TIVO-2410 file (N, C-alpha, C; in nm, 3 decimals):
# residues 86
REC num residu      c1      c2      c3 atome chaine
REC   1      M   3.303   0.794  -0.543     N      A
REC   1      M   3.203   0.753  -0.639    CA      A
REC   1      M   3.093   0.669  -0.574     C      A
REC   2      V   3.133   0.583  -0.482     N      A
REC   2      V   3.035   0.498  -0.415    CA      A
REC   2      V   2.939   0.583  -0.333     C      A
REC   3      R   2.990   0.686  -0.268     N      A
REC   3      R   2.905   0.773  -0.187    CA      A
REC   3      R   2.801   0.844  -0.273     C      A
REC   4      R   2.843   0.894  -0.390     N      A
REC   4      R   2.748   0.960  -0.480    CA      A
REC   4      R   2.639   0.864  -0.525     C      A
REC   5      Q   2.677   0.741  -0.550     N      A
REC   5      Q   2.580   0.640  -0.592    CA      A
REC   5      Q   2.479   0.614  -0.481     C      A
REC   6      A   2.525   0.605  -0.357     N      A
REC   6      A   2.435   0.582  -0.243    CA      A
REC   6      A   2.340   0.699  -0.225     C      A
REC   7      I   2.390   0.821  -0.240     N      A
REC   7      I   2.304   0.939  -0.226    CA      A
REC   7      I   2.199   0.939  -0.337     C      A
REC   8      F   2.239   0.905  -0.459     N      A
REC   8      F   2.147   0.901  -0.571    CA      A
REC   8      F   2.037   0.797  -0.548     C      A
REC   9      Q   2.075   0.678  -0.500     N      A
REC   9      Q   1.976   0.574  -0.473    CA      A
REC   9      Q   1.880   0.617  -0.363     C      A
REC  10      T   1.932   0.685  -0.260     N      A
REC  10      T   1.847   0.733  -0.152    CA      A
REC  10      T   1.747   0.835  -0.204     C      A
REC  11      S   1.791   0.926  -0.290     N      A
REC  11      S   1.699   1.026  -0.343    CA      A
REC  11      S   1.593   0.961  -0.433     C      A
REC  12      L   1.630   0.856  -0.505     N      A
REC  12      L   1.531   0.785  -0.588    CA      A
REC  12      L   1.425   0.718  -0.503     C      A
REC  13      S   1.466   0.655  -0.392     N      A
REC  13      S   1.368   0.589  -0.306    CA      A
REC  13      S   1.276   0.692  -0.241     C      A
REC  14      R   1.328   0.809  -0.210     N      A
REC  14      R   1.242   0.914  -0.153    CA      A
REC  14      R   1.140   0.961  -0.255     C      A
REC  15      Q   1.183   0.973  -0.381     N      A
REC  15      Q   1.090   1.015  -0.486    CA      A
REC  15      Q   0.978   0.913  -0.503     C      A
REC  16      R   1.011   0.784  -0.495     N      A
REC  16      R   0.908   0.680  -0.506    CA      A
REC  16      R   0.810   0.690  -0.391     C      A
REC  17      E   0.862   0.715  -0.270     N      A
REC  17      E   0.774   0.726  -0.153    CA      A
REC  17      E   0.682   0.846  -0.165     C      A
REC  18      Q   0.730   0.954  -0.224     N      A
REC  18      Q   0.650   1.075  -0.234    CA      A
REC  18      Q   0.536   1.057  -0.333     C      A
REC  19      K   0.546   0.962  -0.424     N      A
REC  19      K   0.439   0.938  -0.520    CA      A
REC  19      K   0.317   0.876  -0.452     C      A
REC  20      R   0.339   0.811  -0.338     N      A
REC  20      R   0.229   0.752  -0.264    CA      A
REC  20      R   0.184   0.852  -0.157     C      A
REC  21      P   0.064   0.905  -0.168     N      A
REC  21      P   0.018   0.998  -0.065    CA      A
REC  21      P  -0.021   0.922   0.061     C      A
REC  22      S  -0.034   0.995   0.171     N      A
REC  22      S  -0.081   0.929   0.292    CA      A
REC  22      S  -0.230   0.898   0.276     C      A
REC  23      T  -0.273   0.792   0.339     N      A
REC  23      T  -0.410   0.743   0.322    CA      A
REC  23      T  -0.464   0.698   0.457     C      A
REC  24      K  -0.592   0.704   0.475     N      A
REC  24      K  -0.657   0.658   0.598    CA      A
REC  24      K  -0.656   0.506   0.604     C      A
REC  25      G  -0.649   0.453   0.725     N      A
REC  25      G  -0.648   0.310   0.746    CA      A
REC  25      G  -0.769   0.240   0.686     C      A
REC  26      R  -0.884   0.304   0.696     N      A
REC  26      R  -1.008   0.247   0.642    CA      A
REC  26      R  -0.998   0.225   0.492     C      A
REC  27      Q  -0.938   0.321   0.420     N      A
REC  27      Q  -0.926   0.311   0.275    CA      A
REC  27      Q  -0.828   0.200   0.235     C      A
REC  28      V  -0.721   0.186   0.311     N      A
REC  28      V  -0.622   0.082   0.280    CA      A
REC  28      V  -0.684  -0.056   0.303     C      A
REC  29      L  -0.755  -0.073   0.414     N      A
REC  29      L  -0.819  -0.202   0.441    CA      A
REC  29      L  -0.922  -0.234   0.334     C      A
REC  30      A  -1.001  -0.135   0.293     N      A
REC  30      A  -1.101  -0.157   0.188    CA      A
REC  30      A  -1.034  -0.199   0.057     C      A
REC  31      A  -0.920  -0.137   0.025     N      A
REC  31      A  -0.848  -0.172  -0.097    CA      A
REC  31      A  -0.794  -0.315  -0.089     C      A
REC  32      L  -0.744  -0.354   0.028     N      A
REC  32      L  -0.694  -0.491   0.044    CA      A
REC  32      L  -0.807  -0.592   0.027     C      A
REC  33      L  -0.923  -0.562   0.081     N      A
REC  33      L  -1.037  -0.653   0.066    CA      A
REC  33      L  -1.081  -0.661  -0.079     C      A
REC  34      R  -1.074  -0.549  -0.153     N      A
REC  34      R  -1.112  -0.548  -0.295    CA      A
REC  34      R  -1.019  -0.633  -0.380     C      A
REC  35      I  -0.890  -0.639  -0.343     N      A
REC  35      I  -0.796  -0.716  -0.426    CA      A
REC  35      I  -0.786  -0.862  -0.382     C      A
REC  36      G  -0.876  -0.905  -0.294     N      A
REC  36      G  -0.884  -1.047  -0.264    CA      A
REC  36      G  -0.843  -1.091  -0.125     C      A
REC  37      W  -0.799  -1.001  -0.041     N      A
REC  37      W  -0.765  -1.038   0.097    CA      A
REC  37      W  -0.894  -1.053   0.176     C      A
REC  38      T  -0.898  -1.147   0.269     N      A
REC  38      T  -1.014  -1.165   0.355    CA      A
REC  38      T  -0.970  -1.161   0.501     C      A
REC  39      I  -1.062  -1.123   0.588     N      A
REC  39      I  -1.030  -1.117   0.730    CA      A
REC  39      I  -1.045  -1.257   0.788     C      A
REC  40      K  -0.934  -1.310   0.836     N      A
REC  40      K  -0.932  -1.444   0.895    CA      A
REC  40      K  -0.985  -1.439   1.037     C      A
REC  41      R  -0.935  -1.342   1.114     N      A
REC  41      R  -0.986  -1.319   1.251    CA      A
REC  41      R  -0.946  -1.181   1.294     C      A
REC  42      Q  -1.009  -1.134   1.404     N      A
REC  42      Q  -0.982  -0.999   1.455    CA      A
REC  42      Q  -0.983  -1.000   1.606     C      A
REC  43      V  -0.886  -0.931   1.665     N      A
REC  43      V  -0.881  -0.909   1.809    CA      A
REC  43      V  -0.854  -0.761   1.829     C      A
REC  44      G  -0.956  -0.687   1.871     N      A
REC  44      G  -0.941  -0.542   1.884    CA      A
REC  44      G  -0.921  -0.479   1.748     C      A
REC  45      S  -0.816  -0.397   1.736     N      A
REC  45      S  -0.789  -0.331   1.608    CA      A
REC  45      S  -0.692  -0.412   1.521     C      A
REC  46      H  -0.650  -0.527   1.569     N      A
REC  46      H  -0.559  -0.614   1.492    CA      A
REC  46      H  -0.641  -0.713   1.410     C      A
REC  47      Q  -0.627  -0.702   1.278     N      A
REC  47      Q  -0.700  -0.791   1.189    CA      A
REC  47      Q  -0.599  -0.877   1.115     C      A
REC  48      L  -0.619  -1.006   1.119     N      A
REC  48      L  -0.533  -1.099   1.047    CA      A
REC  48      L  -0.597  -1.126   0.912     C      A
REC  49      L  -0.527  -1.085   0.806     N      A
REC  49      L  -0.579  -1.101   0.670    CA      A
REC  49      L  -0.512  -1.220   0.603     C      A
REC  50      E  -0.585  -1.288   0.517     N      A
REC  50      E  -0.530  -1.402   0.445    CA      A
REC  50      E  -0.566  -1.394   0.298     C      A
REC  51      K  -0.477  -1.451   0.216     N      A
REC  51      K  -0.501  -1.460   0.072    CA      A
REC  51      K  -0.421  -1.578   0.021     C      A
REC  52      A  -0.481  -1.658  -0.065     N      A
REC  52      A  -0.414  -1.776  -0.118    CA      A
REC  52      A  -0.284  -1.736  -0.189     C      A
REC  53      G  -0.177  -1.807  -0.158     N      A
REC  53      G  -0.049  -1.780  -0.221    CA      A
REC  53      G   0.035  -1.674  -0.152     C      A
REC  54      W  -0.016  -1.613  -0.047     N      A
REC  54      W   0.054  -1.508   0.027    CA      A
REC  54      W   0.061  -1.547   0.175     C      A
REC  55      S   0.160  -1.496   0.245     N      A
REC  55      S   0.166  -1.513   0.391    CA      A
REC  55      S   0.058  -1.428   0.454     C      A
REC  56      D   0.007  -1.472   0.569     N      A
REC  56      D  -0.092  -1.392   0.641    CA      A
REC  56      D  -0.033  -1.256   0.675     C      A
REC  57      F  -0.117  -1.155   0.681     N      A
REC  57      F  -0.073  -1.018   0.707    CA      A
REC  57      F  -0.155  -0.960   0.820     C      A
REC  58      V  -0.088  -0.905   0.920     N      A
REC  58      V  -0.157  -0.841   1.033    CA      A
REC  58      V  -0.176  -0.694   1.000     C      A
REC  59      F  -0.300  -0.652   0.992     N      A
REC  59      F  -0.333  -0.511   0.967    CA      A
REC  59      F  -0.375  -0.452   1.100     C      A
REC  60      A  -0.293  -0.362   1.155     N      A
REC  60      A  -0.317  -0.309   1.290    CA      A
REC  60      A  -0.329  -0.158   1.290     C      A
REC  61      F  -0.418  -0.105   1.207     N      A
REC  61      F  -0.437   0.040   1.201    CA      A
REC  61      F  -0.583   0.072   1.230     C      A
REC  62      H  -0.605   0.183   1.298     N      A
REC  62      H  -0.741   0.230   1.322    CA      A
REC  62      H  -0.796   0.292   1.194     C      A
REC  63      D  -0.928   0.297   1.182     N      A
REC  63      D  -0.993   0.346   1.060    CA      A
REC  63      D  -0.949   0.487   1.022     C      A
REC  64      R  -0.939   0.577   1.118     N      A
REC  64      R  -0.909   0.717   1.087    CA      A
REC  64      R  -0.760   0.750   1.094     C      A
REC  65      E  -0.679   0.651   1.123     N      A
REC  65      E  -0.535   0.675   1.134    CA      A
REC  65      E  -0.473   0.695   0.995     C      A
REC  66      E  -0.389   0.798   0.984     N      A
REC  66      E  -0.318   0.825   0.858    CA      A
REC  66      E  -0.202   0.727   0.844     C      A
REC  67      I  -0.193   0.665   0.729     N      A
REC  67      I  -0.081   0.576   0.699    CA      A
REC  67      I   0.005   0.648   0.596     C      A
REC  68      G   0.128   0.675   0.634     N      A
REC  68      G   0.218   0.753   0.549    CA      A
REC  68      G   0.275   0.674   0.432     C      A
REC  69      P   0.347   0.742   0.344     N      A
REC  69      P   0.399   0.678   0.224    CA      A
REC  69      P   0.497   0.564   0.252     C      A
REC  70      K   0.579   0.578   0.354     N      A
REC  70      K   0.677   0.473   0.383    CA      A
REC  70      K   0.606   0.345   0.430     C      A
REC  71      M   0.509   0.359   0.517     N      A
REC  71      M   0.435   0.243   0.566    CA      A
REC  71      M   0.350   0.183   0.454     C      A
REC  72      L   0.295   0.267   0.367     N      A
REC  72      L   0.219   0.215   0.253    CA      A
REC  72      L   0.307   0.129   0.163     C      A
REC  73      S   0.432   0.170   0.143     N      A
REC  73      S   0.520   0.090   0.058    CA      A
REC  73      S   0.554  -0.042   0.126     C      A
REC  74      R   0.565  -0.043   0.258     N      A
REC  74      R   0.589  -0.169   0.330    CA      A
REC  74      R   0.469  -0.262   0.318     C      A
REC  75      I   0.350  -0.204   0.332     N      A
REC  75      I   0.227  -0.284   0.319    CA      A
REC  75      I   0.217  -0.339   0.177     C      A
REC  76      A   0.251  -0.256   0.078     N      A
REC  76      A   0.244  -0.298  -0.062    CA      A
REC  76      A   0.338  -0.414  -0.089     C      A
REC  77      K   0.456  -0.410  -0.029     N      A
REC  77      K   0.554  -0.515  -0.051    CA      A
REC  77      K   0.504  -0.650   0.001     C      A
REC  78      K   0.431  -0.646   0.113     N      A
REC  78      K   0.385  -0.771   0.175    CA      A
REC  78      K   0.251  -0.819   0.122     C      A
REC  79      T   0.174  -0.730   0.058     N      A
REC  79      T   0.039  -0.767   0.017    CA      A
REC  79      T   0.012  -0.756  -0.132     C      A
REC  80      G   0.101  -0.693  -0.207     N      A
REC  80      G   0.078  -0.674  -0.349    CA      A
REC  80      G  -0.013  -0.556  -0.380     C      A
REC  81      L  -0.037  -0.470  -0.283     N      A
REC  81      L  -0.121  -0.351  -0.302    CA      A
REC  81      L  -0.048  -0.252  -0.393     C      A
REC  82      R  -0.120  -0.197  -0.491     N      A
REC  82      R  -0.063  -0.099  -0.583    CA      A
REC  82      R  -0.131   0.034  -0.560     C      A
REC  83      P  -0.066   0.146  -0.598     N      A
REC  83      P  -0.129   0.277  -0.581    CA      A
REC  83      P  -0.264   0.288  -0.654     C      A
REC  84      E  -0.278   0.218  -0.767     N      A
REC  84      E  -0.405   0.224  -0.842    CA      A
REC  84      E  -0.519   0.159  -0.763     C      A
REC  85      D  -0.485   0.067  -0.671     N      A
REC  85      D  -0.587  -0.004  -0.593    CA      A
REC  85      D  -0.652   0.089  -0.489     C      A
REC  86      L  -0.579   0.192  -0.450     N      A
REC  86      L  -0.633   0.284  -0.350    CA      A
REC  86      L  -0.729   0.377  -0.419     C      A
***
């Protein structure tokens, strides 16, 4: 029974990830800036973003780089980004 439950939970998390399409780095950064994040400093392609009430977030993606659904969900967890924001 426990194994079936684990398989079911895994399939649910995959379905959630599939709802988020892959997106270009430029679009994700623009969405983060729209929801209140600001660039604190930048070194090369690494941008340190800040927002009051949140931990600083390092955004290290090139503009044309595709960010997949799994990475988008990780970014969303740390920044509060929602699919509607993209």
